Gaussian input, Z-matrix of N, CA and C with variables (Angstrom, degrees):
# hf/3-21g

backbone

0 1
 N
 C     1     B1
 C     2     B2     1     A1
 N     3     B3     2     A2     1     D1
 C     4     B4     3     A3     2     D2
 C     5     B5     4     A4     3     D3
 N     6     B6     5     A5     4     D4
 C     7     B7     6     A6     5     D5
 C     8     B8     7     A7     6     D6
 N     9     B9     8     A8     7     D7
 C    10    B10     9     A9     8     D8
 C    11    B11    10    A10     9     D9
 N    12    B12    11    A11    10    D10
 C    13    B13    12    A12    11    D11
 C    14    B14    13    A13    12    D12
 N    15    B15    14    A14    13    D13
 C    16    B16    15    A15    14    D14
 C    17    B17    16    A16    15    D15
 N    18    B18    17    A17    16    D16
 C    19    B19    18    A18    17    D17
 C    20    B20    19    A19    18    D18
 N    21    B21    20    A20    19    D19
 C    22    B22    21    A21    20    D20
 C    23    B23    22    A22    21    D21
 N    24    B24    23    A23    22    D22
 C    25    B25    24    A24    23    D23
 C    26    B26    25    A25    24    D24
 N    27    B27    26    A26    25    D25
 C    28    B28    27    A27    26    D26
 C    29    B29    28    A28    27    D27
 N    30    B30    29    A29    28    D28
 C    31    B31    30    A30    29    D29
 C    32    B32    31    A31    30    D30
 N    33    B33    32    A32    31    D31
 C    34    B34    33    A33    32    D32
 C    35    B35    34    A34    33    D33
 N    36    B36    35    A35    34    D34
 C    37    B37    36    A36    35    D35
 C    38    B38    37    A37    36    D36
 N    39    B39    38    A38    37    D37
 C    40    B40    39    A39    38    D38
 C    41    B41    40    A40    39    D39
 N    42    B42    41    A41    40    D40
 C    43    B43    42    A42    41    D41
 C    44    B44    43    A43    42    D42
 N    45    B45    44    A44    43    D43
 C    46    B46    45    A45    44    D44
 C    47    B47    46    A46    45    D45
 N    48    B48    47    A47    46    D46
 C    49    B49    48    A48    47    D47
 C    50    B50    49    A49    48    D48
 N    51    B51    50    A50    49    D49
 C    52    B52    51    A51    50    D50
 C    53    B53    52    A52    51    D51
 N    54    B54    53    A53    52    D52
 C    55    B55    54    A54    53    D53
 C    56    B56    55    A55    54    D54
 N    57    B57    56    A56    55    D55
 C    58    B58    57    A57    56    D56
 C    59    B59    58    A58    57    D57
 N    60    B60    59    A59    58    D58
 C    61    B61    60    A60    59    D59
 C    62    B62    61    A61    60    D60
 N    63    B63    62    A62    61    D61
 C    64    B64    63    A63    62    D62
 C    65    B65    64    A64    63    D63
 N    66    B66    65    A65    64    D64
 C    67    B67    66    A66    65    D65
 C    68    B68    67    A67    66    D66
 N    69    B69    68    A68    67    D67
 C    70    B70    69    A69    68    D68
 C    71    B71    70    A70    69    D69
 N    72    B72    71    A71    70    D70
 C    73    B73    72    A72    71    D71
 C    74    B74    73    A73    72    D72
 N    75    B75    74    A74    73    D73
 C    76    B76    75    A75    74    D74
 C    77    B77    76    A76    75    D75
 N    78    B78    77    A77    76    D76
 C    79    B79    78    A78    77    D77
 C    80    B80    79    A79    78    D78
 N    81    B81    80    A80    79    D79
 C    82    B82    81    A81    80    D80
 C    83    B83    82    A82    81    D81
 N    84    B84    83    A83    82    D82
 C    85    B85    84    A84    83    D83
 C    86    B86    85    A85    84    D84
 N    87    B87    86    A86    85    D85
 C    88    B88    87    A87    86    D86
 C    89    B89    88    A88    87    D87
 N    90    B90    89    A89    88    D88
 C    91    B91    90    A90    89    D89
 C    92    B92    91    A91    90    D90
 N    93    B93    92    A92    91    D91
 C    94    B94    93    A93    92    D92
 C    95    B95    94    A94    93    D93
 N    96    B96    95    A95    94    D94
 C    97    B97    96    A96    95    D95
 C    98    B98    97    A97    96    D96
 N    99    B99    98    A98    97    D97
 C   100   B100    99    A99    98    D98
 C   101   B101   100   A100    99    D99
 N   102   B102   101   A101   100   D100
 C   103   B103   102   A102   101   D101
 C   104   B104   103   A103   102   D102
 N   105   B105   104   A104   103   D103
 C   106   B106   105   A105   104   D104
 C   107   B107   106   A106   105   D105
 N   108   B108   107   A107   106   D106
 C   109   B109   108   A108   107   D107
 C   110   B110   109   A109   108   D108
 N   111   B111   110   A110   109   D109
 C   112   B112   111   A111   110   D110
 C   113   B113   112   A112   111   D111
 N   114   B114   113   A113   112   D112
 C   115   B115   114   A114   113   D113
 C   116   B116   115   A115   114   D114
 N   117   B117   116   A116   115   D115
 C   118   B118   117   A117   116   D116
 C   119   B119   118   A118   117   D117
 N   120   B120   119   A119   118   D118
 C   121   B121   120   A120   119   D119
 C   122   B122   121   A121   120   D120
 N   123   B123   122   A122   121   D121
 C   124   B124   123   A123   122   D122
 C   125   B125   124   A124   123   D123
 N   126   B126   125   A125   124   D124
 C   127   B127   126   A126   125   D125
 C   128   B128   127   A127   126   D126
 N   129   B129   128   A128   127   D127
 C   130   B130   129   A129   128   D128
 C   131   B131   130   A130   129   D129
 N   132   B132   131   A131   130   D130
 C   133   B133   132   A132   131   D131
 C   134   B134   133   A133   132   D132
 N   135   B135   134   A134   133   D133
 C   136   B136   135   A135   134   D134
 C   137   B137   136   A136   135   D135
 N   138   B138   137   A137   136   D136
 C   139   B139   138   A138   137   D137
 C   140   B140   139   A139   138   D138
 N   141   B141   140   A140   139   D139
 C   142   B142   141   A141   140   D140
 C   143   B143   142   A142   141   D141
 N   144   B144   143   A143   142   D142
 C   145   B145   144   A144   143   D143
 C   146   B146   145   A145   144   D144
 N   147   B147   146   A146   145   D145
 C   148   B148   147   A147   146   D146
 C   149   B149   148   A148   147   D147
 N   150   B150   149   A149   148   D148
 C   151   B151   150   A150   149   D149
 C   152   B152   151   A151   150   D150
 N   153   B153   152   A152   151   D151
 C   154   B154   153   A153   152   D152
 C   155   B155   154   A154   153   D153
 N   156   B156   155   A155   154   D154
 C   157   B157   156   A156   155   D155
 C   158   B158   157   A157   156   D156
 N   159   B159   158   A158   157   D157
 C   160   B160   159   A159   158   D158
 C   161   B161   160   A160   159   D159
 N   162   B162   161   A161   160   D160
 C   163   B163   162   A162   161   D161
 C   164   B164   163   A163   162   D162
 N   165   B165   164   A164   163   D163
 C   166   B166   165   A165   164   D164
 C   167   B167   166   A166   165   D165
 N   168   B168   167   A167   166   D166
 C   169   B169   168   A168   167   D167
 C   170   B170   169   A169   168   D168
 N   171   B171   170   A170   169   D169
 C   172   B172   171   A171   170   D170
 C   173   B173   172   A172   171   D171
 N   174   B174   173   A173   172   D172
 C   175   B175   174   A174   173   D173
 C   176   B176   175   A175   174   D174
 N   177   B177   176   A176   175   D175
 C   178   B178   177   A177   176   D176
 C   179   B179   178   A178   177   D177
 N   180   B180   179   A179   178   D178
 C   181   B181   180   A180   179   D179
 C   182   B182   181   A181   180   D180
 N   183   B183   182   A182   181   D181
 C   184   B184   183   A183   182   D182
 C   185   B185   184   A184   183   D183
 N   186   B186   185   A185   184   D184
 C   187   B187   186   A186   185   D185
 C   188   B188   187   A187   186   D186
 N   189   B189   188   A188   187   D187
 C   190   B190   189   A189   188   D188
 C   191   B191   190   A190   189   D189
 N   192   B192   191   A191   190   D190
 C   193   B193   192   A192   191   D191
 C   194   B194   193   A193   192   D192
 N   195   B195   194   A194   193   D193
 C   196   B196   195   A195   194   D194
 C   197   B197   196   A196   195   D195
 N   198   B198   197   A197   196   D196
 C   199   B199   198   A198   197   D197
 C   200   B200   199   A199   198   D198
 N   201   B201   200   A200   199   D199
 C   202   B202   201   A201   200   D200
 C   203   B203   202   A202   201   D201
 N   204   B204   203   A203   202   D202
 C   205   B205   204   A204   203   D203
 C   206   B206   205   A205   204   D204
 N   207   B207   206   A206   205   D205
 C   208   B208   207   A207   206   D206
 C   209   B209   208   A208   207   D207
 N   210   B210   209   A209   208   D208
 C   211   B211   210   A210   209   D209
 C   212   B212   211   A211   210   D210
 N   213   B213   212   A212   211   D211
 C   214   B214   213   A213   212   D212
 C   215   B215   214   A214   213   D213
 N   216   B216   215   A215   214   D214
 C   217   B217   216   A216   215   D215
 C   218   B218   217   A217   216   D216
 N   219   B219   218   A218   217   D217
 C   220   B220   219   A219   218   D218
 C   221   B221   220   A220   219   D219
 N   222   B222   221   A221   220   D220
 C   223   B223   222   A222   221   D221
 C   224   B224   223   A223   222   D222
 N   225   B225   224   A224   223   D223
 C   226   B226   225   A225   224   D224
 C   227   B227   226   A226   225   D225
 N   228   B228   227   A227   226   D226
 C   229   B229   228   A228   227   D227
 C   230   B230   229   A229   228   D228
 N   231   B231   230   A230   229   D229
 C   232   B232   231   A231   230   D230
 C   233   B233   232   A232   231   D231
 N   234   B234   233   A233   232   D232
 C   235   B235   234   A234   233   D233
 C   236   B236   235   A235   234   D234
 N   237   B237   236   A236   235   D235
 C   238   B238   237   A237   236   D236
 C   239   B239   238   A238   237   D237
 N   240   B240   239   A239   238   D238
 C   241   B241   240   A240   239   D239
 C   242   B242   241   A241   240   D240
 N   243   B243   242   A242   241   D241
 C   244   B244   243   A243   242   D242
 C   245   B245   244   A244   243   D243
 N   246   B246   245   A245   244   D244
 C   247   B247   246   A246   245   D245
 C   248   B248   247   A247   246   D246
 N   249   B249   248   A248   247   D247
 C   250   B250   249   A249   248   D248
 C   251   B251   250   A250   249   D249
 N   252   B252   251   A251   250   D250
 C   253   B253   252   A252   251   D251
 C   254   B254   253   A253   252   D252
 N   255   B255   254   A254   253   D253
 C   256   B256   255   A255   254   D254
 C   257   B257   256   A256   255   D255
 N   258   B258   257   A257   256   D256
 C   259   B259   258   A258   257   D257
 C   260   B260   259   A259   258   D258

   B1=1.4501
   B2=1.5287
   B3=1.3238
   B4=1.4654
   B5=1.5161
   B6=1.2898
   B7=1.4524
   B8=1.5165
   B9=1.3333
   B10=1.4559
   B11=1.5265
   B12=1.2965
   B13=1.4570
   B14=1.5235
   B15=1.3202
   B16=1.4582
   B17=1.5217
   B18=1.3085
   B19=1.4604
   B20=1.5250
   B21=1.3080
   B22=1.4636
   B23=1.5209
   B24=1.3282
   B25=1.4652
   B26=1.5346
   B27=1.3329
   B28=1.4711
   B29=1.5255
   B30=1.3257
   B31=1.4642
   B32=1.5280
   B33=1.3281
   B34=1.4682
   B35=1.5318
   B36=1.3215
   B37=1.4627
   B38=1.5325
   B39=1.3291
   B40=1.4542
   B41=1.5295
   B42=1.3368
   B43=1.4669
   B44=1.5273
   B45=1.3289
   B46=1.4635
   B47=1.5251
   B48=1.3301
   B49=1.4625
   B50=1.5249
   B51=1.3370
   B52=1.4642
   B53=1.5288
   B54=1.3293
   B55=1.4635
   B56=1.5262
   B57=1.3216
   B58=1.4661
   B59=1.5141
   B60=1.3383
   B61=1.4582
   B62=1.5235
   B63=1.3154
   B64=1.4680
   B65=1.5231
   B66=1.3339
   B67=1.4653
   B68=1.5192
   B69=1.3158
   B70=1.4625
   B71=1.5257
   B72=1.3253
   B73=1.4630
   B74=1.5205
   B75=1.3329
   B76=1.4533
   B77=1.5242
   B78=1.3299
   B79=1.4592
   B80=1.5174
   B81=1.3328
   B82=1.4554
   B83=1.5269
   B84=1.3062
   B85=1.4515
   B86=1.5128
   B87=1.2998
   B88=1.4607
   B89=1.5260
   B90=1.3378
   B91=1.4565
   B92=1.5141
   B93=1.3199
   B94=1.4469
   B95=1.5195
   B96=1.3226
   B97=1.4519
   B98=1.5279
   B99=1.3159
   B100=1.4550
   B101=1.5183
   B102=1.3148
   B103=1.4588
   B104=1.5207
   B105=1.3294
   B106=1.4580
   B107=1.5246
   B108=1.3180
   B109=1.4618
   B110=1.5189
   B111=1.3324
   B112=1.4574
   B113=1.5295
   B114=1.3217
   B115=1.4647
   B116=1.5231
   B117=1.3416
   B118=1.4667
   B119=1.5299
   B120=1.3265
   B121=1.4670
   B122=1.5278
   B123=1.3245
   B124=1.4644
   B125=1.5248
   B126=1.3264
   B127=1.4712
   B128=1.5280
   B129=1.3369
   B130=1.4599
   B131=1.5292
   B132=1.3264
   B133=1.4599
   B134=1.5237
   B135=1.3280
   B136=1.4600
   B137=1.5253
   B138=1.3374
   B139=1.4632
   B140=1.5295
   B141=1.3442
   B142=1.4553
   B143=1.5235
   B144=1.3199
   B145=1.4627
   B146=1.5313
   B147=1.3354
   B148=1.4680
   B149=1.5330
   B150=1.3291
   B151=1.4644
   B152=1.5182
   B153=1.3182
   B154=1.4637
   B155=1.5193
   B156=1.3163
   B157=1.4701
   B158=1.5225
   B159=1.3253
   B160=1.4666
   B161=1.5222
   B162=1.3319
   B163=1.4678
   B164=1.5265
   B165=1.3304
   B166=1.4672
   B167=1.5293
   B168=1.3359
   B169=1.4696
   B170=1.5251
   B171=1.3301
   B172=1.4664
   B173=1.5210
   B174=1.3390
   B175=1.4664
   B176=1.5283
   B177=1.3404
   B178=1.4499
   B179=1.5132
   B180=1.3167
   B181=1.4583
   B182=1.5170
   B183=1.3256
   B184=1.4631
   B185=1.5229
   B186=1.3283
   B187=1.4656
   B188=1.5278
   B189=1.3161
   B190=1.4628
   B191=1.5103
   B192=1.3194
   B193=1.4520
   B194=1.5174
   B195=1.3146
   B196=1.4661
   B197=1.5184
   B198=1.3235
   B199=1.4558
   B200=1.5181
   B201=1.3154
   B202=1.4562
   B203=1.5157
   B204=1.3159
   B205=1.4645
   B206=1.5337
   B207=1.3149
   B208=1.4654
   B209=1.5233
   B210=1.3304
   B211=1.4542
   B212=1.5165
   B213=1.3200
   B214=1.4556
   B215=1.5204
   B216=1.3365
   B217=1.4586
   B218=1.5217
   B219=1.3269
   B220=1.4554
   B221=1.5177
   B222=1.3290
   B223=1.4550
   B224=1.5300
   B225=1.3175
   B226=1.4611
   B227=1.5372
   B228=1.3497
   B229=1.4666
   B230=1.5303
   B231=1.3162
   B232=1.4660
   B233=1.5238
   B234=1.3333
   B235=1.4667
   B236=1.5249
   B237=1.3310
   B238=1.4736
   B239=1.5299
   B240=1.3232
   B241=1.4680
   B242=1.5195
   B243=1.3184
   B244=1.4682
   B245=1.5196
   B246=1.3059
   B247=1.4597
   B248=1.5219
   B249=1.3166
   B250=1.4657
   B251=1.5160
   B252=1.3186
   B253=1.4625
   B254=1.5039
   B255=1.3316
   B256=1.4530
   B257=1.5226
   B258=1.3139
   B259=1.4599
   B260=1.4801
   A1=108.75
   A2=115.52
   A3=120.87
   A4=109.61
   A5=115.69
   A6=121.20
   A7=108.65
   A8=116.33
   A9=120.84
   A10=108.76
   A11=115.02
   A12=120.28
   A13=108.75
   A14=115.16
   A15=121.28
   A16=107.79
   A17=115.35
   A18=119.99
   A19=110.37
   A20=115.71
   A21=120.65
   A22=110.43
   A23=116.32
   A24=120.18
   A25=110.49
   A26=117.42
   A27=121.13
   A28=110.46
   A29=116.38
   A30=121.00
   A31=111.32
   A32=117.48
   A33=120.83
   A34=110.27
   A35=115.64
   A36=120.13
   A37=110.44
   A38=116.92
   A39=121.39
   A40=110.97
   A41=115.58
   A42=120.60
   A43=110.55
   A44=116.98
   A45=120.79
   A46=111.89
   A47=116.88
   A48=120.37
   A49=110.59
   A50=116.24
   A51=120.90
   A52=110.96
   A53=116.90
   A54=120.15
   A55=111.01
   A56=116.52
   A57=120.26
   A58=111.69
   A59=116.76
   A60=120.45
   A61=111.53
   A62=116.90
   A63=120.35
   A64=110.22
   A65=117.13
   A66=120.33
   A67=110.80
   A68=116.48
   A69=120.79
   A70=110.41
   A71=117.19
   A72=120.66
   A73=111.86
   A74=116.17
   A75=120.86
   A76=113.63
   A77=118.35
   A78=120.74
   A79=110.56
   A80=116.37
   A81=118.90
   A82=109.44
   A83=116.59
   A84=122.58
   A85=115.71
   A86=119.67
   A87=123.90
   A88=110.75
   A89=115.23
   A90=120.01
   A91=113.30
   A92=117.46
   A93=121.22
   A94=108.51
   A95=115.81
   A96=118.43
   A97=108.83
   A98=115.81
   A99=120.59
   A100=110.33
   A101=116.30
   A102=120.75
   A103=110.98
   A104=116.79
   A105=122.08
   A106=109.38
   A107=116.49
   A108=122.08
   A109=109.65
   A110=115.49
   A111=120.99
   A112=108.91
   A113=115.70
   A114=121.35
   A115=112.88
   A116=117.62
   A117=119.13
   A118=111.65
   A119=117.60
   A120=120.74
   A121=110.68
   A122=116.15
   A123=120.68
   A124=109.94
   A125=116.53
   A126=119.89
   A127=111.44
   A128=116.45
   A129=119.70
   A130=111.50
   A131=116.50
   A132=121.66
   A133=111.61
   A134=116.56
   A135=121.12
   A136=113.08
   A137=115.72
   A138=121.71
   A139=110.62
   A140=115.50
   A141=121.46
   A142=110.28
   A143=116.05
   A144=121.92
   A145=110.30
   A146=116.71
   A147=119.60
   A148=112.30
   A149=117.13
   A150=121.00
   A151=112.30
   A152=116.59
   A153=120.27
   A154=110.35
   A155=116.78
   A156=120.16
   A157=110.12
   A158=116.70
   A159=120.64
   A160=110.29
   A161=117.62
   A162=120.63
   A163=111.42
   A164=117.17
   A165=120.45
   A166=111.03
   A167=116.02
   A168=120.20
   A169=110.93
   A170=116.06
   A171=121.13
   A172=111.75
   A173=116.74
   A174=118.26
   A175=113.03
   A176=117.33
   A177=121.27
   A178=114.88
   A179=117.44
   A180=120.90
   A181=111.10
   A182=116.71
   A183=121.45
   A184=108.84
   A185=116.12
   A186=119.69
   A187=109.58
   A188=115.04
   A189=120.50
   A190=109.69
   A191=115.48
   A192=122.69
   A193=107.26
   A194=116.06
   A195=120.45
   A196=108.43
   A197=115.84
   A198=122.14
   A199=105.99
   A200=115.45
   A201=119.99
   A202=108.77
   A203=116.36
   A204=119.72
   A205=111.77
   A206=117.70
   A207=121.67
   A208=109.90
   A209=115.59
   A210=120.59
   A211=109.86
   A212=115.99
   A213=122.83
   A214=109.20
   A215=115.50
   A216=122.59
   A217=108.44
   A218=116.78
   A219=120.64
   A220=109.14
   A221=115.62
   A222=120.82
   A223=109.83
   A224=115.97
   A225=121.82
   A226=111.16
   A227=117.24
   A228=121.21
   A229=111.32
   A230=116.31
   A231=120.31
   A232=109.94
   A233=116.54
   A234=120.00
   A235=111.04
   A236=116.80
   A237=120.58
   A238=110.32
   A239=116.63
   A240=121.08
   A241=110.15
   A242=116.45
   A243=120.64
   A244=111.51
   A245=117.88
   A246=121.33
   A247=111.11
   A248=115.95
   A249=119.99
   A250=111.48
   A251=116.46
   A252=120.84
   A253=112.98
   A254=117.65
   A255=121.04
   A256=112.33
   A257=116.70
   A258=120.82
   A259=113.04
   D1=122.42
   D2=177.15
   D3=-89.02
   D4=135.53
   D5=179.41
   D6=-118.29
   D7=123.46
   D8=178.25
   D9=-113.85
   D10=135.26
   D11=179.92
   D12=-105.13
   D13=129.31
   D14=178.57
   D15=-104.69
   D16=123.99
   D17=-178.57
   D18=-94.47
   D19=168.91
   D20=176.04
   D21=-61.64
   D22=-36.62
   D23=178.63
   D24=-64.04
   D25=-38.96
   D26=176.04
   D27=-60.08
   D28=-43.09
   D29=179.76
   D30=-66.19
   D31=-39.79
   D32=178.01
   D33=-63.32
   D34=-43.97
   D35=179.79
   D36=-62.87
   D37=-43.00
   D38=177.57
   D39=-60.97
   D40=-44.17
   D41=179.39
   D42=-60.08
   D43=-46.09
   D44=-179.26
   D45=-63.35
   D46=-40.20
   D47=177.86
   D48=-64.78
   D49=-44.14
   D50=-178.95
   D51=-64.63
   D52=-43.31
   D53=178.45
   D54=-63.24
   D55=-39.12
   D56=177.55
   D57=-61.65
   D58=-43.00
   D59=179.12
   D60=-66.85
   D61=-40.03
   D62=179.53
   D63=-65.94
   D64=-42.49
   D65=177.65
   D66=-60.75
   D67=-39.13
   D68=179.43
   D69=-64.73
   D70=-39.29
   D71=177.82
   D72=-66.76
   D73=-34.45
   D74=-174.56
   D75=-83.26
   D76=-16.50
   D77=-177.08
   D78=-73.26
   D79=142.57
   D80=172.75
   D81=-65.08
   D82=161.94
   D83=-174.13
   D84=-60.54
   D85=-17.93
   D86=-178.28
   D87=50.98
   D88=49.84
   D89=178.11
   D90=85.36
   D91=-7.99
   D92=177.67
   D93=-106.43
   D94=162.63
   D95=175.26
   D96=-74.71
   D97=160.83
   D98=-179.19
   D99=-63.97
   D100=148.52
   D101=176.71
   D102=-90.11
   D103=-27.89
   D104=-177.92
   D105=-124.66
   D106=139.54
   D107=179.37
   D108=-123.82
   D109=147.97
   D110=174.70
   D111=-83.70
   D112=167.76
   D113=-176.09
   D114=-55.45
   D115=-45.65
   D116=-177.89
   D117=-64.58
   D118=-33.44
   D119=177.83
   D120=-68.75
   D121=-39.03
   D122=178.97
   D123=-66.26
   D124=-43.26
   D125=179.58
   D126=-61.22
   D127=-41.32
   D128=178.04
   D129=-66.53
   D130=-42.02
   D131=-179.02
   D132=-63.60
   D133=-42.57
   D134=-177.89
   D135=-91.69
   D136=-8.38
   D137=-178.04
   D138=56.91
   D139=53.69
   D140=-179.13
   D141=-127.57
   D142=163.47
   D143=179.77
   D144=-84.80
   D145=164.88
   D146=176.05
   D147=-57.52
   D148=-37.13
   D149=179.37
   D150=-65.14
   D151=-39.84
   D152=178.45
   D153=-65.76
   D154=-41.18
   D155=177.89
   D156=-63.26
   D157=-40.12
   D158=177.34
   D159=-61.79
   D160=-42.12
   D161=178.28
   D162=-62.81
   D163=-38.53
   D164=177.64
   D165=-62.87
   D166=-36.71
   D167=176.85
   D168=-69.51
   D169=-47.13
   D170=-175.27
   D171=-62.10
   D172=-44.97
   D173=-176.56
   D174=-84.65
   D175=2.59
   D176=174.44
   D177=81.68
   D178=9.11
   D179=179.21
   D180=-67.65
   D181=-36.69
   D182=-178.50
   D183=-127.42
   D184=116.85
   D185=179.75
   D186=-79.45
   D187=157.37
   D188=-177.81
   D189=-149.25
   D190=164.99
   D191=175.00
   D192=-126.08
   D193=131.02
   D194=-179.23
   D195=-105.05
   D196=127.02
   D197=172.53
   D198=-121.95
   D199=108.88
   D200=-173.04
   D201=66.83
   D202=-123.47
   D203=179.24
   D204=-103.70
   D205=4.93
   D206=-177.88
   D207=-102.39
   D208=132.67
   D209=178.11
   D210=-102.72
   D211=135.60
   D212=179.61
   D213=-117.49
   D214=144.60
   D215=-179.03
   D216=-125.43
   D217=138.26
   D218=177.23
   D219=-73.86
   D220=131.88
   D221=177.39
   D222=-59.86
   D223=-35.73
   D224=178.66
   D225=-59.81
   D226=-41.21
   D227=178.85
   D228=-67.64
   D229=-37.43
   D230=178.78
   D231=-66.28
   D232=-41.71
   D233=177.52
   D234=-62.21
   D235=-41.07
   D236=177.41
   D237=-62.00
   D238=-40.87
   D239=178.63
   D240=-61.83
   D241=-44.38
   D242=179.43
   D243=-64.96
   D244=-42.01
   D245=179.70
   D246=-65.99
   D247=-38.86
   D248=179.19
   D249=-67.91
   D250=-31.80
   D251=178.96
   D252=-74.57
   D253=-20.74
   D254=-177.92
   D255=-85.59
   D256=-17.12
   D257=-176.82
   D258=-77.26

């Protein structure tokens, strides 16, 4: 049995990393396109149904990150999916 000890400093570092990522998600694009898209944005971009998007998640074709009940998709991953589909 492996035992790992988490210190207060570990928790502070985790908190700072998490806050940094959340701030990055919340910032407007500043002239750039968004890095993360919500499910409805992905469906509109790919012109697919909610069921098709769910299948892409289930079979691992499109990775996602869930925060609470909202799923986010990297624009970079969507572009890779589109490029792979064109080949």
